[in-house]
DOGU-997401 format. One record per residue (C-alpha): residue number from 1; y, z, x. Coordinates in Angstrom, 2 decimals, always signed. Last residue first. Layout:
BEGIN
 doke      c2      c3      c1
  NUM       Y       Z       X
...
END
This chain:
BEGIN
 doke      c2      c3      c1
  475  -22.24  -22.88  +28.92
  474  -22.32  -22.63  +32.67
  473  -25.45  -22.95  +34.72
  472  -24.69  -26.11  +36.55
  471  -26.41  -24.84  +39.78
  470  -23.68  -26.64  +41.96
  469  -21.08  -24.58  +39.91
  468  -22.96  -21.41  +40.40
  467  -22.81  -21.74  +44.24
  466  -18.83  -22.42  +43.79
  465  -18.50  -19.34  +41.73
  464  -20.47  -17.04  +43.92
  463  -18.10  -18.16  +46.82
  462  -15.15  -17.37  +44.58
  461  -16.54  -14.12  +43.53
  460  -17.02  -13.05  +47.26
  459  -13.37  -14.21  +48.22
  458  -11.93  -12.23  +45.36
  457  -13.91   -9.11  +46.38
  456  -12.53   -9.59  +50.01
  455   -9.05   -9.81  +48.66
  454   -9.62   -6.50  +47.00
  453   -9.97   -5.29  +43.36
  452  -12.38   -2.40  +42.64
  451  -10.64   -0.85  +39.61
  450   -9.64   -4.29  +38.26
  449  -12.91   -5.74  +38.80
  448  -14.78   -2.94  +37.22
  447  -12.33   -3.01  +34.24
  446  -13.42   -6.54  +33.59
  445  -17.08   -5.78  +33.84
  444  -16.41   -2.84  +31.39
  443  -14.60   -5.07  +29.00
  442  -17.57   -7.63  +28.93
  441  -19.82   -4.51  +28.39
  440  -17.71   -3.52  +25.36
  439  -17.89   -7.15  +24.17
  438  -21.60   -6.92  +23.74
  437  -23.58  -10.07  +24.53
  436  -24.01   -9.74  +28.21
  435  -26.75  -11.70  +29.85
  434  -25.43  -15.38  +30.01
  433  -21.86  -14.89  +30.82
  432  -22.55  -11.59  +32.47
  431  -22.91  -12.08  +36.16
  430  -20.65  -14.97  +36.85
  429  -17.90  -15.26  +33.82
  428  -18.21  -11.51  +33.41
  427  -17.37  -10.56  +36.98
  426  -14.65  -13.10  +37.36
  425  -13.79  -16.81  +37.27
  424  -10.84  -18.77  +36.19
  423   -8.46  -15.85  +36.15
  422   -6.53  -13.65  +33.93
  421   -3.49  -11.65  +35.49
  420   -4.12   -7.96  +35.46
  419   -3.49   -5.44  +32.85
  418   -5.25   -7.50  +30.04
  417   -8.63   -5.80  +30.57
  416   -6.68   -2.54  +30.00
  415   -6.26   -3.85  +26.28
  414   -9.92   -2.89  +25.34
  413   -9.35   +1.04  +25.33
  412   -6.88   +0.78  +22.58
  411   -9.36   -1.03  +20.08
  410   -9.04   -4.88  +20.02
  409   -9.45   -6.85  +16.97
  408   -6.16   -8.36  +17.13
  407   -6.86   -9.34  +20.61
  406   -9.55  -11.98  +19.42
  405   -6.85  -13.70  +17.03
  404   -4.52  -13.79  +20.19
  403   -6.93  -15.88  +22.13
  402   -8.49  -14.01  +25.09
  401   -7.96  -14.64  +28.79
  400  -11.29  -13.84  +30.86
  399  -10.52  -11.46  +33.67
  398   -9.41  -12.29  +37.20
  397  -10.25  -14.68  +40.05
  396   -8.36  -17.89  +40.52
  395   -5.25  -16.65  +38.87
  394   -3.61  -17.25  +35.45
  393   -0.19  -17.77  +34.15
  392   +1.36  -18.31  +37.51
  391   +2.29  -21.90  +37.11
  390   -0.08  -22.88  +39.78
  389   -2.94  -21.09  +38.01
  388   -2.06  -22.71  +34.68
  387   -2.17  -25.91  +36.39
  386   -5.55  -25.15  +37.75
  385   -6.66  -24.74  +34.26
  384   -6.84  -28.56  +34.12
  383  -10.26  -28.28  +36.18
  382  -11.84  -26.07  +33.33
  381  -13.87  -28.95  +31.80
  380  -15.53  -29.54  +35.12
  379  -17.32  -26.08  +34.69
  378  -20.49  -27.78  +35.63
  377  -22.27  -26.57  +32.51
  376  -19.23  -27.15  +30.46
  375  -18.74  -30.81  +31.48
  374  -22.41  -31.34  +31.16
  373  -22.38  -29.98  +27.64
  372  -19.36  -31.92  +26.72
  371  -20.98  -35.22  +27.63
  370  -21.34  -36.00  +23.87
  369  -19.09  -33.89  +21.74
  368  -19.46  -30.19  +21.41
  367  -18.76  -28.99  +17.72
  366  -22.40  -28.24  +17.05
  365  -22.06  -25.13  +19.51
  364  -25.56  -24.75  +21.07
  363  -24.69  -21.66  +23.21
  362  -22.57  -19.66  +20.90
  361  -19.33  -17.62  +21.94
  360  -16.85  -15.60  +20.13
  359  -15.16  -12.38  +21.26
  358  -13.94   -9.23  +19.71
  357  -17.06   -7.30  +19.18
  356  -20.80   -8.58  +19.32
  355  -21.55  -11.97  +21.10
  354  -24.00  -14.77  +19.84
  353  -21.78  -15.71  +17.01
  352  -23.82  -17.68  +14.49
  351  -22.00  -16.05  +11.47
  350  -18.52  -17.21  +12.90
  349  -19.61  -20.85  +12.66
  348  -18.05  -21.62   +9.56
  347  -14.79  -20.03  +10.49
  346  -14.70  -22.19  +13.75
  345  -14.51  -25.42  +11.81
  344  -10.79  -25.69  +11.96
  343  -10.66  -24.89  +15.68
  342  -12.98  -27.94  +16.21
  341  -10.89  -30.45  +14.49
  340  -10.78  -32.91  +17.40
  339  -14.41  -32.62  +18.26
  338  -15.35  -30.72  +21.33
  337  -15.26  -31.15  +25.19
  336  -11.60  -31.50  +25.50
  335  -10.52  -31.00  +29.15
  334   -8.87  -27.50  +29.51
  333   -5.44  -26.31  +29.21
  332   -4.02  -22.80  +28.46
  331   -0.80  -22.30  +26.69
  330   +0.60  -19.01  +27.32
  329   +1.50  -15.70  +25.67
  328   +2.09  -12.51  +27.70
  327   -0.22   -9.67  +26.33
  326   -0.12   -7.41  +29.48
  325   -1.17  -10.12  +31.80
  324   -2.21  -13.33  +29.85
  323   -2.98  -14.00  +26.25
  322   -4.13  -17.44  +25.12
  321   -2.58  -20.18  +23.15
  320   -4.75  -23.35  +23.35
  319   -4.34  -26.97  +24.47
  318   -7.23  -29.42  +24.82
  317   -6.52  -32.17  +27.19
  316   -7.95  -35.65  +26.63
  315   -6.42  -36.27  +23.33
  314   -8.12  -38.24  +20.65
  313  -11.02  -40.70  +20.52
  312  -14.60  -39.05  +20.61
  311  -17.41  -41.08  +22.24
  310  -15.63  -44.26  +23.66
  309  -12.09  -43.11  +24.34
  308  -13.65  -39.78  +25.53
  307  -15.42  -41.78  +28.30
  306  -12.33  -43.44  +29.61
  305  -10.39  -40.17  +29.62
  304  -13.23  -38.77  +31.49
  303  -13.00  -41.30  +34.26
  302   -9.16  -41.08  +34.31
  301   -9.17  -37.36  +34.56
  300  -11.85  -36.58  +37.25
  299   -9.71  -37.71  +40.23
  298   -6.67  -36.03  +39.13
  297   -8.59  -32.78  +38.29
  296   -9.94  -32.94  +41.84
  295   -6.38  -33.07  +43.22
  294   -5.43  -30.33  +40.76
  293   -8.23  -28.10  +42.12
  292   -6.86  -28.53  +45.60
  291   -3.39  -27.52  +44.65
  290   -4.64  -24.72  +42.60
  289   -6.60  -23.22  +45.41
  288   -3.39  -23.09  +47.81
  287   -1.48  -21.66  +44.87
  286   -4.07  -19.04  +44.10
  285   -4.58  -18.13  +47.81
  284   -0.73  -17.68  +48.13
  283   -0.83  -15.40  +44.96
  282   -3.65  -13.35  +46.47
  281   -1.64  -12.98  +49.69
  280   +1.32  -11.70  +47.80
  279   -1.09   -9.23  +45.97
  278   -2.20   -8.09  +49.30
  277   +1.42   -7.60  +50.73
  276   +2.45   -5.95  +47.42
  275   -0.35   -3.37  +47.16
  274   +0.08   -2.36  +43.52
  273   -3.33   -2.85  +42.15
  272   -3.77   -1.70  +38.53
  271   -4.11   +1.63  +37.04
  270   -1.03   +3.31  +38.52
  269   -0.05   +6.65  +37.50
  268   +3.56   +7.25  +38.93
  267   +5.36  +10.17  +40.08
  266   +9.09   +9.00  +40.99
  265  +10.61  +11.72  +43.07
  264  +14.34  +13.06  +42.80
  263  +15.75  +15.25  +45.39
  262  +18.82  +13.15  +45.97
  261  +16.53  +10.01  +46.87
  260  +14.01   +8.05  +45.18
  259  +11.03   +9.47  +46.97
  258   +7.89   +7.84  +45.74
  257   +4.79   +9.51  +44.42
  256   +1.45   +7.87  +43.53
  255   -1.20   +9.08  +41.17
  254   -4.48   +7.10  +40.71
  253   -6.06   +4.89  +38.11
  252   -8.87   +5.78  +35.64
  251  -10.22   +8.93  +34.02
  250   -7.35  +10.86  +35.63
  249   -7.17  +14.73  +36.04
  248   -3.89  +16.42  +35.07
  247   -1.65  +16.93  +38.11
  246   -1.81  +19.86  +40.61
  245   +1.30  +20.03  +42.70
  244   +0.99  +20.91  +46.39
  243   +4.65  +22.18  +47.02
  242   +5.83  +22.62  +50.55
  241   +8.36  +24.79  +52.04
  240   +9.11  +24.88  +55.81
  239  +10.59  +28.19  +56.94
  238  +14.32  +27.95  +58.12
  237  +15.02  +31.45  +56.63
  236  +17.57  +30.38  +54.15
  235  +15.53  +27.31  +53.30
  234  +12.34  +29.64  +52.50
  233  +14.33  +31.96  +50.26
  232  +15.60  +28.83  +48.26
  231  +12.34  +27.24  +47.83
  230  +10.92  +30.60  +46.44
  229  +13.82  +30.93  +43.99
  228  +13.45  +27.28  +42.82
  227   +9.64  +27.68  +42.49
  226   +9.23  +28.09  +38.64
  225  +10.11  +24.58  +37.98
  224   +6.62  +23.56  +39.56
  223   +4.90  +25.48  +36.80
  222   +4.11  +22.53  +34.46
  221   +2.84  +20.38  +37.46
  220   -0.07  +22.95  +38.08
  219   +0.33  +25.18  +41.14
  218   -0.01  +25.32  +44.82
  217   +2.86  +26.61  +46.82
  216   +2.59  +26.03  +50.59
  215   +4.84  +28.13  +52.82
  214   +5.32  +27.40  +56.46
  213   +6.01  +29.18  +59.72
  212   +5.34  +32.62  +58.27
  211   +4.80  +35.95  +60.23
  210   +4.14  +37.96  +57.16
  209   +5.61  +41.00  +55.08
  208   +9.15  +39.77  +55.44
  207   +8.25  +36.66  +53.35
  206   +7.15  +38.86  +50.30
  205  +10.47  +40.83  +50.60
  204  +12.51  +37.74  +50.64
  203  +10.31  +36.55  +47.69
  202  +11.44  +39.65  +45.77
  201  +15.14  +39.03  +46.45
  200  +14.85  +35.38  +45.13
  199  +13.03  +36.34  +41.83
  198   +9.34  +36.54  +41.43
  197   +7.95  +34.82  +38.29
  196   +7.35  +35.33  +34.58
  195  +10.87  +36.77  +34.26
  194   +9.89  +40.34  +34.81
  193   +7.59  +39.65  +37.74
  192   +9.25  +41.83  +40.21
  191   +7.47  +41.49  +43.47
  190   +4.86  +43.55  +45.07
  189   +2.74  +41.03  +47.02
  188   -0.89  +40.54  +47.23
  187   -1.33  +39.28  +43.76
  186   +0.69  +40.11  +40.64
  185   +4.07  +38.57  +41.76
  184   +3.88  +35.82  +39.03
  183   +3.38  +32.99  +41.73
  182   +0.41  +34.98  +43.21
  181   +0.43  +35.35  +46.93
  180   -2.09  +34.19  +49.28
  179   -2.07  +35.36  +53.06
  178   -1.52  +34.30  +56.72
  177   -3.71  +31.18  +56.50
  176   -3.98  +30.09  +60.15
  175   -3.51  +26.51  +60.89
  174   -4.82  +24.83  +64.07
  173   -4.29  +21.37  +62.72
  172   -7.43  +20.44  +64.56
  171   -9.59  +21.98  +61.87
  170   -8.89  +18.94  +59.60
  169  -11.66  +18.95  +57.20
  168  -11.58  +22.48  +56.78
  167   -7.81  +22.50  +56.36
  166   -8.02  +20.29  +53.34
  165  -10.69  +22.42  +51.98
  164   -8.20  +25.23  +52.16
  163   -5.70  +23.27  +50.31
  162   -8.27  +22.75  +47.44
  161   -9.27  +26.13  +47.34
  160   -5.61  +27.35  +46.72
  159   -6.24  +26.64  +42.94
  158   -8.81  +29.42  +42.72
  157   -6.41  +31.79  +44.69
  156   -3.67  +31.18  +42.04
  155   -0.33  +30.40  +43.59
  154   +1.51  +30.93  +46.97
  153   -0.25  +30.10  +50.20
  152   +1.53  +31.44  +53.31
  151   +0.91  +29.25  +56.36
  150   +0.99  +30.55  +60.12
  149   +1.03  +28.01  +62.95
  148   -0.16  +28.92  +66.62
  147   -1.99  +32.09  +65.49
  146   -3.44  +32.51  +68.83
  145   -7.07  +32.88  +67.44
  144   -6.42  +30.01  +64.87
  143   -4.96  +27.78  +67.70
  142   -8.04  +28.66  +70.05
  141  -10.58  +27.83  +67.29
  140   -8.79  +24.72  +66.33
  139   -8.25  +23.63  +69.90
  138  -11.90  +24.13  +70.78
  137  -13.09  +22.41  +67.66
  136  -10.63  +19.44  +68.48
  135  -11.80  +19.22  +72.10
  134  -15.34  +19.20  +71.14
  133  -14.71  +16.56  +68.52
  132  -12.67  +14.56  +70.99
  131  -15.54  +14.74  +73.60
  130  -18.07  +13.55  +71.13
  129  -15.85  +10.79  +70.04
  128  -15.28   +9.65  +73.54
  127  -18.94   +9.97  +74.49
  126  -19.89   +7.92  +71.39
  125  -17.32   +5.30  +72.23
  124  -18.56   +5.07  +75.78
  123  -22.02   +4.78  +74.99
  122  -21.53   +2.14  +72.31
  121  -19.24   +0.30  +74.66
  120  -21.56   +0.46  +77.39
  119  -24.40   -1.02  +75.47
  118  -22.34   -3.76  +73.70
  117  -20.57   -4.60  +76.95
  116  -23.95   -5.12  +78.74
  115  -25.08   -7.33  +76.01
  114  -21.96   -9.38  +76.22
  113  -22.12   -9.76  +79.95
  112  -25.84  -10.47  +79.90
  111  -25.15  -13.39  +77.39
  110  -22.78  -14.96  +79.79
  109  -19.90  -16.75  +78.21
  108  -20.33  -20.61  +78.19
  107  -20.86  -20.94  +74.52
  106  -17.28  -19.98  +73.24
  105  -17.41  -22.53  +70.54
  104  -14.44  -20.82  +68.79
  103  -16.36  -20.28  +65.55
  102  -19.31  -19.10  +67.50
  101  -17.26  -16.70  +69.58
  100  -15.63  -15.24  +66.30
   99  -19.06  -14.72  +64.86
   98  -20.46  -13.03  +68.03
   97  -17.48  -10.66  +67.93
   96  -17.76   -9.94  +64.18
   95  -21.36   -9.30  +64.43
   94  -20.89   -6.85  +67.33
   93  -17.99   -5.04  +65.45
   92  -20.32   -4.69  +62.55
   91  -23.25   -3.30  +64.57
   90  -20.94   -0.84  +66.55
   89  -18.92   +0.40  +63.41
   88  -22.44   +1.16  +61.56
   87  -23.70   +3.01  +64.61
   86  -20.27   +4.85  +64.89
   85  -20.36   +5.92  +61.43
   84  -23.92   +7.27  +61.65
   83  -22.83   +9.12  +64.85
   82  -19.92  +10.77  +63.37
   81  -21.61  +11.76  +60.12
   80  -24.34  +13.39  +62.02
   79  -22.14  +15.05  +64.47
   78  -20.31  +16.99  +61.92
   77  -16.69  +17.20  +60.53
   76  -15.16  +14.71  +63.00
   75  -15.26  +11.87  +60.32
   74  -12.96  +13.98  +58.02
   73  -10.04  +13.34  +60.51
   72   -9.85   +9.70  +59.52
   71   -9.80   +6.96  +62.09
   70  -13.53   +6.63  +62.06
   69  -13.55   +5.41  +58.40
   68  -16.27   +2.96  +59.18
   67  -13.97   +0.23  +58.06
   66  -11.48   +1.36  +60.70
   65  -14.07   +1.52  +63.32
   64  -15.16   -2.17  +62.36
   63  -11.37   -3.28  +62.24
   62  -10.63   -1.63  +65.79
   61  -13.88   -3.26  +66.97
   60  -13.00   -6.96  +65.96
   59   -9.29   -6.64  +66.78
   58   -9.98   -5.50  +70.32
   57  -13.10   -7.60  +71.08
   56  -11.49  -11.03  +70.28
   55   -8.41  -10.61  +72.52
   54  -10.81   -8.74  +75.02
   53  -12.50  -12.15  +75.37
   52   -9.32  -13.57  +76.99
   51  -10.01  -11.48  +80.06
   50  -13.17  -13.42  +80.95
   49  -11.53  -15.96  +83.46
   48   -9.72  -12.95  +85.19
   47  -13.04  -11.11  +85.71
   46  -14.15  -13.94  +88.28
   45  -16.89  -16.06  +87.33
   44  -20.34  -14.71  +88.32
   43  -22.68  -16.74  +90.53
   42  -20.40  -16.16  +93.68
   41  -23.05  -14.61  +95.62
   40  -26.72  -15.26  +94.74
   39  -29.11  -12.42  +95.21
   38  -26.88   -9.30  +95.36
   37  -24.02  -11.25  +93.77
   36  -26.20  -11.36  +90.52
   35  -26.33   -7.30  +90.18
   34  -22.89   -6.66  +91.55
   33  -21.22   -9.32  +89.25
   32  -23.15   -8.05  +86.20
   31  -22.10   -4.38  +87.07
   30  -18.52   -5.38  +87.40
   29  -18.52   -7.36  +84.27
   28  -20.15   -4.56  +82.21
   27  -17.70   -2.11  +83.84
   26  -14.52   -4.19  +82.83
   25  -15.97   -4.41  +79.20
   24  -16.62   -0.76  +79.14
   23  -13.15   -0.03  +80.47
   22  -11.31   -2.29  +77.86
   21  -13.33   -0.70  +74.97
   20  -12.77   +2.84  +76.33
   19   -8.98   +2.33  +76.71
   18   -8.75   +0.65  +73.20
   17  -10.74   +3.54  +71.69
   16   -8.48   +6.28  +73.30
   15   -5.28   +4.47  +71.92
   14   -6.79   +4.32  +68.41
   13   -7.74   +8.02  +68.33
   12   -4.26   +8.97  +69.25
   11   -2.72   +6.50  +66.67
   10   -5.27   +7.87  +64.03
    9   -4.39  +11.44  +64.80
    8   -0.55  +10.63  +64.36
    7   -1.35   +8.74  +61.19
    6   -3.34  +11.86  +59.93
    5   -0.48  +14.22  +60.81
    4   +2.08  +11.95  +58.94
    3   -0.05  +11.49  +55.96
    2   -0.71  +15.19  +55.49
    1   +2.84  +15.92  +55.97
END
């Protein structure tokens, strides 16, 4: 219900925005033509030759308004919040438009036309939003006065506050709360609470007391089973029945609900991203990046193989078992930068570990062969890992994949860092590699990535990684 109404609201607002943007662009061209033609007739191109810019303006401004949360009903709560969001959207939209025109090399467009559009669109969008807010406020007051839609709340009054806050952010719904009835019949109603909740006939008497279009039950999830009689009474009368179930609070993740048919619903606690379209785009980015990376790996391989033959005969590639998403084991590949028996010597170096917790790392590792420090500083030793990315064991951006021996030391809270596919780069690799020495802080950085993941975040981390490679700051 909430999503449907919010979607309808967003669609109407979007249609108004597009009309305002088109009108502002047309008005800017008309004013420029009128001003220029007064002194030099024909100095401005016909409007038809500038229509193509609307294909840049539309997506840029709609995206900017969406990023500023201006398609959510909550943006209309106050004029201050509304104008701040509009200012941010206008600046962002202007930057997007100028960037798009620069990339398309559209240098023959009149600057006065664009400046006029920016001024007129800002004024038009502000006027539109003010008009919408005044209309919504009037409609809400009128609807409540007339009693357009009556809702009966069932449940503890304290729990009903969340629904009342929902109505406060969406006054345009025009909902009037007819009353609040306790679930056990000890509130405003006079039902029989012998079985711990009102029976069907008692609910009929309660509903007869009010003019009701909709009943909303607010209760913790354990009490949802007590609502069968209320739901039956509502369906017999043709009254809409809804349940706003209160689930236990989560430290991380979010709840999602899926209708799986025949009255069954799947309630999920999701602690990792589940947006299939965005995850598919991330995978496509991984494949494209892996192909480019493997090309670079093929160029470096013969030269480094010759170098290894001179300084440390043995295999060019170092293979090591690592743990991927949710503990999946895979073999990770790197260019060998240590002596052949490096893993056998690890036990002798544990006392020099510069990290605390379930991770090992030292800056001046004596096992590193000549040329190895340069390979590590420039991250060239990680080029073979693009094969792991192509296979799907790893991603371009993610958490650091541990070895099984490290994972054996994990506490329960540490395993969440394995809930996403590991990556070549990430928060810890970039910002914590030299500064963070506590494994709990490493886990915190990894969880920060998981909780805030987006394609834009991946793009930013990849750009920072490229800059770090040129600085040769790895170790």
